[in-house]
C-alpha positions as a printed NumPy array, in Angstrom:
array([[ 65.157, -24.552, -32.288],
       [ 68.54 , -26.062, -30.846],
       [ 69.431, -29.232, -30.744],
       [ 68.237, -29.529, -26.873],
       [ 64.754, -27.484, -27.855],
       [ 64.209, -30.448, -31.141],
       [ 65.318, -33.702, -28.231],
       [ 61.92 , -31.96 , -26.152],
       [ 59.972, -31.46 , -28.43 ],
       [ 60.703, -35.479, -30.13 ],
       [ 59.605, -36.86 , -26.506],
       [ 56.635, -34.877, -26.11 ],
       [ 55.355, -36.254, -29.609],
       [ 56.549, -39.359, -28.927],
       [ 54.856, -39.144, -25.329],
       [ 51.65 , -38.34 , -26.728],
       [ 51.738, -40.921, -29.663],
       [ 52.696, -43.464, -26.716],
       [ 50.   , -42.45 , -24.41 ],
       [ 47.553, -42.651, -27.289],
       [ 47.79 , -46.347, -27.637],
       [ 47.491, -46.392, -23.711],
       [ 44.222, -44.834, -24.054],
       [ 42.991, -46.66 , -27.337],
       [ 43.149, -43.288, -28.934],
       [ 41.766, -44.164, -32.63 ],
       [ 41.194, -41.811, -35.163],
       [ 39.624, -43.905, -37.312],
       [ 36.312, -44.362, -34.805],
       [ 36.555, -40.73 , -34.396],
       [ 35.953, -40.27 , -38.11 ],
       [ 33.601, -43.552, -38.219],
       [ 31.409, -41.574, -35.647],
       [ 30.687, -37.844, -37.132],
       [ 27.625, -39.36 , -38.591],
       [ 26.434, -40.145, -35.265],
       [ 27.1  , -36.811, -34.625],
       [ 25.671, -35.198, -37.226],
       [ 22.255, -37.139, -35.7  ],
       [ 21.866, -35.426, -32.43 ],
       [ 23.112, -32.13 , -34.406],
       [ 19.901, -32.428, -36.66 ],
       [ 17.708, -32.971, -33.35 ],
       [ 18.805, -30.47 , -31.595],
       [ 17.991, -28.507, -34.293],
       [ 14.331, -29.353, -33.623],
       [ 13.962, -26.934, -30.836],
       [ 10.837, -26.592, -28.297],
       [ 10.454, -23.288, -27.307],
       [  8.086, -23.383, -24.91 ],
       [ 10.878, -24.597, -22.332],
       [ 12.9  , -21.547, -22.355],
       [ 10.52 , -20.331, -19.22 ],
       [ 11.959, -23.889, -17.336],
       [ 15.31 , -23.377, -18.929],
       [ 15.395, -19.914, -17.42 ],
       [ 14.314, -20.17 , -13.732],
       [ 16.484, -23.64 , -13.801],
       [ 19.762, -21.059, -14.786],
       [ 18.414, -19.008, -12.303],
       [ 19.01 , -21.807,  -9.624],
       [ 22.458, -22.55 , -10.788],
       [ 23.691, -18.853, -10.941],
       [ 22.292, -18.864,  -6.97 ],
       [ 24.299, -21.906,  -6.258],
       [ 27.375, -20.949,  -7.584],
       [ 26.877, -17.454,  -6.587],
       [ 26.552, -18.366,  -3.048],
       [ 29.138, -20.954,  -3.074],
       [ 31.643, -18.832,  -4.5  ],
       [ 31.224, -16.167,  -2.099],
       [ 31.083, -18.308,   1.225],
       [ 34.002, -20.263,  -0.168],
       [ 35.879, -16.812,  -0.693],
       [ 35.161, -15.675,   2.563],
       [ 36.381, -18.856,   3.954],
       [ 39.815, -19.304,   1.829],
       [ 41.138, -15.899,   2.427],
       [ 42.238, -15.909,   6.249],
       [ 43.466, -19.851,   5.204],
       [ 45.288, -18.761,   2.686],
       [ 47.105, -16.596,   5.082],
       [ 47.735, -19.024,   7.705],
       [ 49.07 , -21.219,   4.131],
       [ 51.673, -18.46 ,   2.88 ],
       [ 55.411, -18.94 ,   3.855],
       [ 56.477, -15.622,   3.913],
       [ 53.859, -15.365,   6.93 ],
       [ 53.678, -18.477,   8.976],
       [ 56.135, -20.947,   9.994],
       [ 56.347, -24.844,   8.651],
       [ 54.154, -25.862,  11.708],
       [ 51.073, -23.835,  10.286],
       [ 51.449, -23.712,   6.804],
       [ 52.297, -27.119,   5.968],
       [ 49.111, -28.866,   7.255],
       [ 47.173, -26.006,   6.553],
       [ 48.177, -26.526,   2.527],
       [ 47.565, -30.657,   3.1  ],
       [ 44.344, -29.939,   4.185],
       [ 43.535, -27.431,   0.948],
       [ 44.903, -30.104,  -0.892],
       [ 42.302, -32.436,   0.032],
       [ 39.515, -30.331,  -0.421],
       [ 40.287, -29.256,  -4.182],
       [ 41.576, -32.936,  -4.892],
       [ 38.12 , -33.947,  -6.167],
       [ 36.128, -32.003,  -8.544],
       [ 32.503, -30.201,  -7.455],
       [ 30.488, -32.861,  -9.114],
       [ 32.266, -35.48 ,  -6.83 ],
       [ 31.958, -33.382,  -3.434],
       [ 28.374, -33.077,  -4.869],
       [ 28.033, -36.996,  -4.613],
       [ 28.852, -36.752,  -1.301],
       [ 26.598, -33.9  ,   0.234],
       [ 23.966, -35.544,  -1.63 ],
       [ 24.128, -38.43 ,   0.626],
       [ 24.622, -36.252,   3.547],
       [ 21.825, -33.723,   3.151],
       [ 19.767, -35.425,   0.608],
       [ 18.838, -34.522,  -3.036],
       [ 18.617, -30.643,  -4.408],
       [ 20.85 , -27.182,  -4.588],
       [ 21.973, -27.691,  -1.206],
       [ 24.194, -30.327,  -1.292],
       [ 25.339, -28.26 ,  -4.511],
       [ 25.615, -25.123,  -2.773],
       [ 28.709, -27.152,   0.008],
       [ 30.056, -29.058,  -2.807],
       [ 30.98 , -25.943,  -4.274],
       [ 31.493, -23.849,  -1.511],
       [ 34.206, -26.796,  -0.41 ],
       [ 35.983, -27.151,  -3.84 ],
       [ 35.919, -23.007,  -3.677],
       [ 37.879, -23.049,  -0.636],
       [ 40.709, -25.324,  -1.783],
       [ 41.011, -23.395,  -5.018],
       [ 41.085, -19.767,  -4.106],
       [ 43.113, -20.362,  -1.143],
       [ 46.118, -21.939,  -3.393],
       [ 46.406, -18.943,  -5.767],
       [ 45.579, -16.479,  -3.164],
       [ 48.945, -17.913,  -0.978],
       [ 50.921, -18.137,  -4.041],
       [ 49.829, -14.171,  -4.42 ],
       [ 50.874, -13.712,  -1.35 ],
       [ 53.86 , -15.478,  -1.504],
       [ 55.004, -13.252,  -4.316],
       [ 54.261, -10.043,  -2.631],
       [ 57.319,  -7.553,  -2.929],
       [ 59.447,  -8.445,  -0.016],
       [ 60.399,  -4.842,   0.53 ],
       [ 57.462,  -3.275,   1.954],
       [ 56.877,  -6.222,   4.135],
       [ 60.383,  -5.375,   5.677],
       [ 59.991,  -2.376,   5.813],
       [ 56.495,  -2.302,   7.758],
       [ 58.106,  -5.362,  10.336],
       [ 61.117,  -3.474,  10.948],
       [ 59.13 ,  -1.197,  12.806],
       [ 57.613,  -3.593,  15.361],
       [ 53.646,  -3.992,  13.639],
       [ 52.103,  -7.196,  14.39 ],
       [ 51.301, -10.085,  12.433],
       [ 47.586,  -8.996,  11.313],
       [ 48.277,  -4.995,  11.024],
       [ 51.072,  -6.596,   8.468],
       [ 48.093,  -8.654,   6.546],
       [ 45.735,  -5.667,   6.949],
       [ 48.066,  -2.715,   5.27 ],
       [ 50.378,  -4.618,   3.232],
       [ 49.465,  -8.024,   2.18 ],
       [ 46.138,  -7.283,   1.38 ],
       [ 45.997,  -4.236,  -0.537],
       [ 49.177,  -5.912,  -2.552],
       [ 47.534,  -9.25 ,  -3.351],
       [ 43.902,  -7.751,  -3.831],
       [ 44.013,  -7.11 ,  -7.869],
       [ 45.002, -10.992,  -7.663],
       [ 42.002, -12.043,  -5.969],
       [ 39.607,  -9.726,  -7.96 ],
       [ 40.736, -12.044, -10.941],
       [ 40.642, -15.017,  -9.446],
       [ 36.927, -14.205,  -7.713],
       [ 36.12 , -13.563, -11.02 ],
       [ 37.36 , -17.155, -12.529],
       [ 35.936, -18.661,  -9.664],
       [ 32.553, -17.36 , -10.074],
       [ 32.584, -18.838, -13.822],
       [ 34.018, -21.594, -13.092],
       [ 31.477, -22.496, -10.602],
       [ 28.571, -21.629, -12.717],
       [ 29.791, -23.818, -14.935],
       [ 30.51 , -26.91 , -12.383],
       [ 26.635, -25.973, -11.234],
       [ 25.238, -26.297, -14.835],
       [ 26.456, -29.98 , -14.079],
       [ 25.54 , -30.781, -10.91 ],
       [ 22.361, -31.832, -11.198],
       [ 23.775, -35.007, -12.88 ],
       [ 24.163, -36.522,  -9.758],
       [ 21.058, -34.605,  -7.977],
       [ 22.635, -31.938,  -6.721],
       [ 20.057, -29.001,  -8.44 ],
       [ 20.744, -26.745, -11.315],
       [ 19.854, -27.024, -14.578],
       [ 21.722, -30.113, -15.514],
       [ 19.308, -32.358, -14.004],
       [ 17.249, -31.531, -17.221],
       [ 20.031, -31.915, -19.512],
       [ 20.801, -35.278, -18.098],
       [ 17.333, -36.239, -18.282],
       [ 16.494, -35.451, -21.859],
       [ 19.508, -36.321, -22.918],
       [ 18.783, -39.88 , -21.456],
       [ 15.298, -40.325, -22.678],
       [ 17.128, -39.054, -26.438],
       [ 15.342, -36.08 , -26.858],
       [ 17.813, -33.977, -27.736],
       [ 15.668, -30.919, -28.994],
       [ 14.808, -30.619, -25.159],
       [ 18.074, -30.767, -24.036],
       [ 19.189, -28.152, -26.541],
       [ 17.051, -25.548, -25.18 ],
       [ 18.736, -25.803, -21.725],
       [ 22.216, -25.829, -23.059],
       [ 21.554, -22.738, -25.232],
       [ 20.537, -21.205, -21.936],
       [ 23.798, -22.314, -20.484],
       [ 25.857, -20.967, -23.315],
       [ 24.287, -17.476, -22.964],
       [ 24.527, -17.349, -19.367],
       [ 28.35 , -17.82 , -19.718],
       [ 28.798, -15.47 , -22.786],
       [ 27.15 , -12.681, -20.456],
       [ 28.871, -13.701, -17.524],
       [ 32.65 , -13.7  , -18.852],
       [ 31.844, -10.313, -20.922],
       [ 30.757,  -9.192, -17.502],
       [ 34.093, -10.274, -16.294],
       [ 35.974,  -8.55 , -18.762],
       [ 34.266,  -5.394, -17.875],
       [ 35.34 ,  -5.507, -14.538],
       [ 38.593,  -6.602, -15.472],
       [ 38.965,  -3.81 , -17.18 ],
       [ 37.901,  -1.268, -15.048],
       [ 39.409,  -2.308, -11.35 ],
       [ 42.663,  -4.702, -12.036],
       [ 43.635,  -3.684, -15.146],
       [ 43.637,   0.249, -14.328],
       [ 44.735,  -0.767, -10.989],
       [ 47.978,  -2.379, -12.182],
       [ 48.377,   0.345, -15.178],
       [ 47.11 ,   3.599, -13.563],
       [ 44.813,   3.736, -16.596],
       [ 41.325,   2.657, -17.287],
       [ 41.061,   0.759, -20.458],
       [ 38.699,   2.331, -23.011],
       [ 35.87 ,  -0.363, -24.144]])
């Protein structure tokens, strides 16, 4: 490493040390707390199998919330991402649109869930609204960045024959950015399932309601059942996402199908 890189690494290390003092990061407290973690793990090992049926239906509600929120959010985000792309529209359009999208993703889903619980009451509908709003802000940002990264040659070639903005978007922008969109949607659904798992903490439905209730009452064995179901679900979604990526995204980029 050259002196410049050594300086950068040194500054990063110094920053970590200084910030650790500011946030009261104490390794000694962590070590002293390990026995408490061992107690929790031991109690979680005492799983109450009769709760798996309840956990399954709670997880199903969580997946439904994530699916609806992701699909509706993506549908709304796509036209907004077009309006936010600098290579498609002027500053008068993309600047205020980006500000709106930034506001949508400023707060995590759980904070939006609190707001929607106040608006529409307790239940999964508030969770769906929170997921939808965050998905709009997040997907639109990723997509307008993908649109701006589209090769300028085909865009200029199509523009030279005098096509409309809608035709340009339909025949060039969408096909060129489609592989990125598929990857973004898969990631967003995975993320939303995880987020939906904790929205129950604020009364917005899903499996988090049960997890919080049992942890607050120190019934770790019961909470473990629901946490195991969440883990299995996330692993399955991750496996399916990999298969979809291999079949459609990698194939589209490389012109070949990946072998399992």
